[in-house]
N, C-alpha and C positions, 0 to 999 in steps of 0.2 A: 507421426501425426502429434509430435509434441507442440505446444503453444510456442508462437514466437515471441513472444513476451509476456512478461509476469501477469498482466492483464487480460489474458486472454484464457478461456475457461478450458481446463483440463478435461479431455474426452473420459467418459467413463462408459463402464460396461456393467450388465446384468446378468447374472447366471441364477438358477432356479431349478427345482423338481421338475421335470417337463410332464410326467404323468398328473401331479397336482395340478400344474396351468391348464392341460387340457380337460380335466375335469370341471375345473372354474369357467372354462369357456362355455362347456356344455351346459352348464347350471345357468349361467348366465344368459344363454340362449333360450334355454327352458323356460326362464322367467319372463321371456318377451312375448307379449299376446301376438304380435305378427310372424311370430315363427313357429314353424310347425316341423316338428322331430319325426324323421323316420330312420328305423333303422333297417338298411338296404347295402348291398354290393354293387357300386357302380362298375359296369363294364365296357362301357364306351361313351365317347361324347356323340351328340347329335350335331351334325354342321350343316349349314345352310349350301346346297348344291349348286346355288351360284355365286356366293362370295366365300365361301369357307370359313363363316364366322361360326363360334360354336354357339349353339340355341340352348342346349341341356345336357342332359345325361341320361345314357340307357342304363337301367339296373336289374338286378335280380333280387325280387323280394319274396320270400319263402318258396323259391324256386319257379316264380312267375316272373315274366317281363315286365316291366316299369318304365314309365319315362316321366322326367320331370325338366319342365322349361323354366327359364328365367332370362331377365336382364343381364345376370352376372353369373358367371359360373366359375367357381374356384376349384381348381385340381390342386390337391393337398394331398398326395398318397404316399409321401415319403421316400426314403431312401431307395426301395426298390420299386419305383413308381412303373406302372403297368402304360402309363398315359404320355411319358416323358418323352419317349421315342417318335410319338406321332409331331411333336413339336421343335426337333431338334434335328439340324440336317444331319448328323452323323449320332451313331450309337457308343454312348458312352461304355467305356471299356475299365473296369475296375481293377487295378493291379494289387491291391490290398484291401484288407477291411480293419477298420475301426473296433476295438473289442472295449467294452467298458465294465466297471465295476463300481459299485458304491462303498465308499468307505465310512465305516462309522466313528467317529468321535478322532478323525485323524487328528494328529498333530501336525500343523503345516508350520514351515519354516516363517513365514508371515501370514498369518490368518488373515481372512477377510480379502486376499488378492489371488488371483489366478497364477499358477506356477508352470512354466516349460521345462522339461528336463531334457538336456540336449548330450548327445554322446555319439558313439559309432552304431547309432541306430536311429530309426524316424523318431521324432520328437514326441515327448510323452507329457499331455495336458492333464493338469488337475487343480481342481476348482471346486469351492463350496457351492451345493447346491440346497443347504438347508442349514438348520442351527447345529446338527450333528451329523450331517449327511456332506460326503464329499465325492464327487465324481473322478475318477481318472481314465482316461481315455489312452488307448495303447494302439498303434499303426502297426499292423503286421503285415509286411508284403507277401505277395503269394511264393509260394514254394520256398519260404524260409528254412533252411536246415534244422535250425534250433526249434522250429515250431513242428517238425515233422513228427508223425506217430512214432517215429521209435525214438524219439527224444521227449516222448511225454506230451505231445501236440500243443495247442495252444497254453493250456495250463503249465506243461512242462517250460516252454518258452519264458511265460511269466514269472515261474518259480526260480527258474536257472540264468534267465538273462535281465528280465526288468528289476526284480527284488532288489539284487545287488546293485544296480545303477540307482535306486531312488536315494533321497535324502535319510538319512538316518532315523530321524524323527517319524516319518511316514510308513516304515518298514514294517512295524507291529500290525497296524490296522490294514495294511495292504495283504500283508500274509493271514490275518484273520478271515479278510474278506474272500481271499481266493481259496480258503479252504472250506469256506461255510458255502461255496458256489455263486451262482448267481452272476457268472460271466455272460455278457449280452453283446452279441455283434450288431454293429449299426453300419 
């Protein structure tokens, strides 16, 4: 997607700290007088028996059934979606899992740019999400021998395979984040 000539605008991307973004969205919603905030757990969609159109959601609020209806229902239940199977003709099968770490004050080869590390392993993504924070995402295929329990699990794979493959300037912050903990699967 590079520009075809010098007058075309170069595409830009943005990355940010997801948790802060979600908190700001919630704050903005709560500040709107037309929005009612309810903490609940959506357990099912409510559909028209005639058209199949989604009319709302069935929830559990403090252990009691609850129902919400509206002209628009947005399903945003994340990577481990319980609703996705209702709307896809096939059930997705995960063959790997992304693992993420937040690096503090990482020295990037080119600050302010995303980086992809390629090698004899799935791509590794590295990008800043804040002034001091950098996210690293590592895809680990299922049943990878270097991530087996005998080899130290995911943390062992990170230490023995990922760390040596990273650019030298990123290794100290990666090693520190790995030792600190906070590995998250996505």
